[in-house]
N, C-alpha and C positions, 0 to 999 in steps of 0.2 A: 737134916734139912727135911722139911715138911712136903708133902706132895698134895697137890690140889688139882682136882680134875673138874672140867666142865663137861657134862654129858649133854649132847644135843646134836640135832642133824646139821647145825650150821645156820639155823634160821635167825631171823633178826633178834628175838628174845634170847637165843643161846649167845649171840655175839655181845648183846648188852650185858648179860650176866658175866661173861668173860671179861668184859672191859671194866665193870664195877668191881670185879674180884680182884683184878691186877691193881686197880687204883687203891683197893682196901689194903692189899698186901703192901704196896708202896707207902701208903700212909703209916702203916704199923711198923714200917722198917724191919720186916721179917725177910728171911731168906726162904723161898719156897719154889718149888719146880711147878709150873702151871701148864696142864696139858688139856687141850680140847679133844675129848672123844666123840667122833661122829659115827663109829662102826656100831650099828644097832645090836649086833650080836654081843658085844662088850657091854653096851648100855643095858641090855636086858639081863645080862649077867649080874649086874648089881641089883636087879630086882626093881628097877626104876620104871614106872609106867607112865610117868608124865615128865616131859622135859620142858625147860632146861632144869638140870640137876647140878647140884654142887656136892662134891666128893672130897673130904679131906682125910688123908692117911687112910684110904680104903673104907671109910665110913660114910654113908650117904647122910647128909646133914640138911639138905634142902631139896624139894622137888616141885616142879610145877609152877615156879614163879621166878621172877627176875628180882634178886634182892638188890636193894639200894645199897649204895656204898657203905652206909652206916650200919645197916643190917648185916652186911657182909662182914665188916670189920667185928661186930659182935659175935657173929657165928664162928669166924676164924679164931678169934681169942679163945673161946670155949673149946675148940677142937685141935688146936695145935699142940705138938709136943713142947714140953717146957723142960 
């Protein structure tokens, strides 16, 4: 099972990325654990300087923007375990 993390303080953009990512996962019909990380120490640990950020299987794949559902789907497809 793939692990997906949304990094961000819980702001409006972070919640939008989380919502779009969950919708993308649902539309792709894949199983993934989705976690929203708000702990700044953990976020900095990923080397992320701009939030929201998307992490798939411990790899940072997007920072500083809210991916639309279709963008999230493409990003997830490229980075999930097959």
